[in-house]
Wavefront OBJ file of the C-alpha trace (Angstrom):
o trace
v 31.302 9.937 45.587
v 31.519 11.872 42.316
v 32.840 8.799 40.430
v 29.977 6.658 41.725
v 27.437 9.201 40.463
v 29.038 9.144 37.015
v 28.713 5.339 36.862
v 25.094 5.388 37.986
v 24.335 7.904 35.226
v 25.739 5.521 32.614
v 23.932 2.523 34.124
v 20.520 4.198 34.017
v 18.203 3.459 31.097
v 19.211 6.782 29.561
v 22.870 5.886 30.004
v 22.333 2.513 28.322
v 20.476 4.191 25.449
v 23.355 6.648 24.948
v 26.114 4.049 25.340
v 24.400 1.565 23.002
v 23.815 4.252 20.369
v 27.408 5.485 20.492
v 28.763 1.935 20.430
v 26.556 1.000 17.477
v 27.746 4.114 15.635
v 31.413 3.318 16.213
v 31.015 -0.327 15.181
v 29.165 0.826 12.056
v 31.951 3.297 11.280
v 34.650 0.620 11.549
v 32.591 -1.835 9.487
v 31.925 0.640 6.662
v 35.516 1.879 6.502
v 36.972 -1.627 6.493
v 34.281 -2.855 4.107
v 35.306 -0.270 1.556
v 38.654 -2.027 1.242
v 37.908 -5.619 2.263
v 37.229 -6.738 -1.288
v 39.135 -6.229 -4.511
v 42.663 -5.045 -5.079
v 42.632 -1.689 -3.267
v 44.680 -3.200 -0.422
v 47.099 -6.090 -0.169
v 45.851 -9.651 0.422
v 47.464 -9.584 3.888
v 45.382 -6.565 4.901
v 42.229 -8.073 3.384
v 42.834 -11.271 5.376
v 42.186 -9.508 8.690
v 40.017 -6.608 7.412
v 37.222 -8.794 6.028
v 36.400 -10.697 9.251
v 36.687 -7.513 11.335
v 34.375 -5.781 8.826
v 31.819 -8.581 9.151
v 31.936 -8.853 12.950
v 31.741 -5.105 13.529
v 28.697 -4.988 11.258
v 26.943 -7.590 13.398
v 27.956 -5.857 16.628
v 26.613 -2.573 15.229
v 23.305 -4.314 14.550
v 23.106 -5.805 18.052
v 23.879 -2.481 19.726
v 21.287 -0.781 17.474
v 18.724 -3.297 18.727
v 19.693 -2.600 22.342
v 19.533 1.159 21.693
v 16.038 0.849 20.195
v 14.707 -1.612 22.786
v 15.751 0.451 25.794
v 14.180 3.566 24.228
v 10.813 1.857 24.719
v 11.317 1.484 28.494
v 13.014 4.785 29.282
v 11.516 6.341 32.404
v 11.844 9.956 31.222
v 10.579 9.767 27.636
v 9.591 6.241 26.562
v 9.043 5.755 22.842
v 6.252 3.568 21.498
v 7.305 0.600 19.359
v 5.800 2.384 16.365
v 7.983 5.458 17.011
v 11.097 3.321 17.233
v 10.539 0.925 14.342
v 8.499 2.945 11.814
v 10.666 5.545 10.067
v 9.583 9.155 10.633
v 6.722 8.139 12.993
v 8.277 9.529 16.194
v 6.579 12.453 17.865
v 9.990 13.862 18.795
v 12.493 14.805 16.046
v 10.714 12.646 13.442
v 13.148 13.413 10.597
v 16.430 12.656 12.354
v 15.031 9.754 14.373
v 13.600 8.405 11.120
v 17.061 8.539 9.538
v 18.350 6.448 12.429
v 15.573 3.918 11.857
v 16.328 3.805 8.122
v 20.008 3.232 8.897
v 19.011 0.313 11.124
v 16.931 -1.274 8.349
v 19.681 -0.767 5.779
v 22.154 -2.421 8.137
v 19.768 -5.349 8.663
v 19.309 -5.695 4.888
v 23.060 -5.684 4.285
v 23.677 -8.317 6.957
v 20.853 -10.568 5.785
v 21.890 -10.242 2.145
v 25.449 -11.180 3.080
v 24.246 -14.320 4.821
v 22.201 -15.387 1.786
v 24.558 -14.048 -0.886
v 24.750 -17.387 -2.733
v 20.961 -17.603 -3.004
v 20.549 -13.900 -3.712
v 23.316 -13.580 -6.287
v 26.358 -11.342 -6.227
v 24.791 -8.608 -8.357
v 21.857 -8.097 -5.965
v 24.183 -8.404 -2.957
v 26.473 -5.713 -4.396
v 23.551 -3.402 -5.068
v 22.328 -3.751 -1.490
v 25.842 -3.189 -0.141
v 26.047 0.207 -1.889
v 23.447 1.432 0.587
v 26.027 1.241 3.396
v 27.297 4.669 2.358
v 23.971 6.492 2.863
v 23.392 4.274 5.930
v 26.479 5.661 7.619
v 25.579 9.215 6.604
v 22.067 8.765 8.082
v 23.632 7.440 11.296
v 25.970 10.410 11.496
v 23.078 12.868 11.096
v 21.006 10.937 13.644
v 23.833 10.890 16.174
v 24.720 14.565 15.783
v 21.123 15.813 15.812
v 19.656 13.533 18.477
v 22.628 12.547 20.607
v 22.554 14.281 23.960
v 26.344 14.065 24.133
v 26.940 15.924 20.856
v 27.895 19.138 22.635
v 30.533 17.350 24.691
v 34.026 17.929 23.241
v 34.796 14.204 22.978
v 31.550 13.473 21.105
v 31.994 16.464 18.815
v 35.540 15.287 18.065
v 34.295 11.733 17.386
v 31.568 12.862 14.977
v 33.782 15.325 13.120
v 36.677 12.923 12.669
v 34.583 9.873 11.839
v 32.651 11.961 9.309
v 35.854 13.253 7.732
v 37.419 9.781 7.595
v 34.208 8.387 6.075
v 34.176 11.163 3.454
v 37.845 10.474 2.671
v 37.224 6.734 2.306
v 34.242 7.368 0.043
v 36.246 9.781 -2.115
v 39.121 7.298 -2.328
v 36.774 4.486 -3.404
v 35.195 6.738 -6.032
v 38.661 7.781 -7.233
v 39.752 4.133 -7.528
v 36.633 3.442 -9.597
v 37.213 6.475 -11.793
v 40.886 5.584 -12.286
v 39.917 2.098 -13.427
v 37.287 3.561 -15.737
v 34.595 1.542 -13.979
v 31.050 2.520 -13.287
v 29.803 3.462 -9.837
v 28.037 0.087 -9.657
v 31.478 -1.532 -9.570
v 32.175 0.201 -6.254
v 30.673 -2.682 -4.298
v 32.377 -5.245 -6.513
v 35.726 -4.209 -5.087
v 37.304 -3.744 -8.488
l 1 2 3 4 5 6 7 8 9 10 11 12 13 14 15 16 17 18 19 20 21 22 23 24 25 26 27 28 29 30 31 32 33 34 35 36 37 38 39 40 41 42 43 44 45 46 47 48 49 50 51 52 53 54 55 56 57 58 59 60 61 62 63 64 65 66 67 68 69 70 71 72 73 74 75 76 77 78 79 80 81 82 83 84 85 86 87 88 89 90 91 92 93 94 95 96 97 98 99 100 101 102 103 104 105 106 107 108 109 110 111 112 113 114 115 116 117 118 119 120 121 122 123 124 125 126 127 128 129 130 131 132 133 134 135 136 137 138 139 140 141 142 143 144 145 146 147 148 149 150 151 152 153 154 155 156 157 158 159 160 161 162 163 164 165 166 167 168 169 170 171 172 173 174 175 176 177 178 179 180 181 182 183 184 185 186 187 188 189 190 191 192 193
């Protein structure tokens, strides 16, 4: 009986909101980490061959789970959010700052995905500039998840946020070090040089 109750908790609207948010976060984490090394010479061509498509697909899955997370928030039986609260940054009546960071992360992710699909029309320089926003995007998502996630106090969620945050910080530092070692500017970070 106890197992059945656990499943019904996760299949409720609140369970779907939580599961979609956590899934979106994890897909975003994988996409950002792999994206940091999917271009350029930081890793071997063999690694890039599988890292690039996984980076792209996980980015799209993150976006889709973000949409699910946001959509189900509007129909939650306990505390439904208005469309304005969900899709206008910092407009929520509940935790406006941290929920707003989650909304900003969603829009940055959408911008990155759209710019990637129209890269040839947009130009590589503009595409690269937009892609640099993936680093603050992930940081905003981390803050949003830690501050607003109802599972944050659970040991597994705490472990996930701490380790994903540390790995993200390490990847960012490594990318900055590679740029510094090559004598390049920070703008070259997205170029993969």
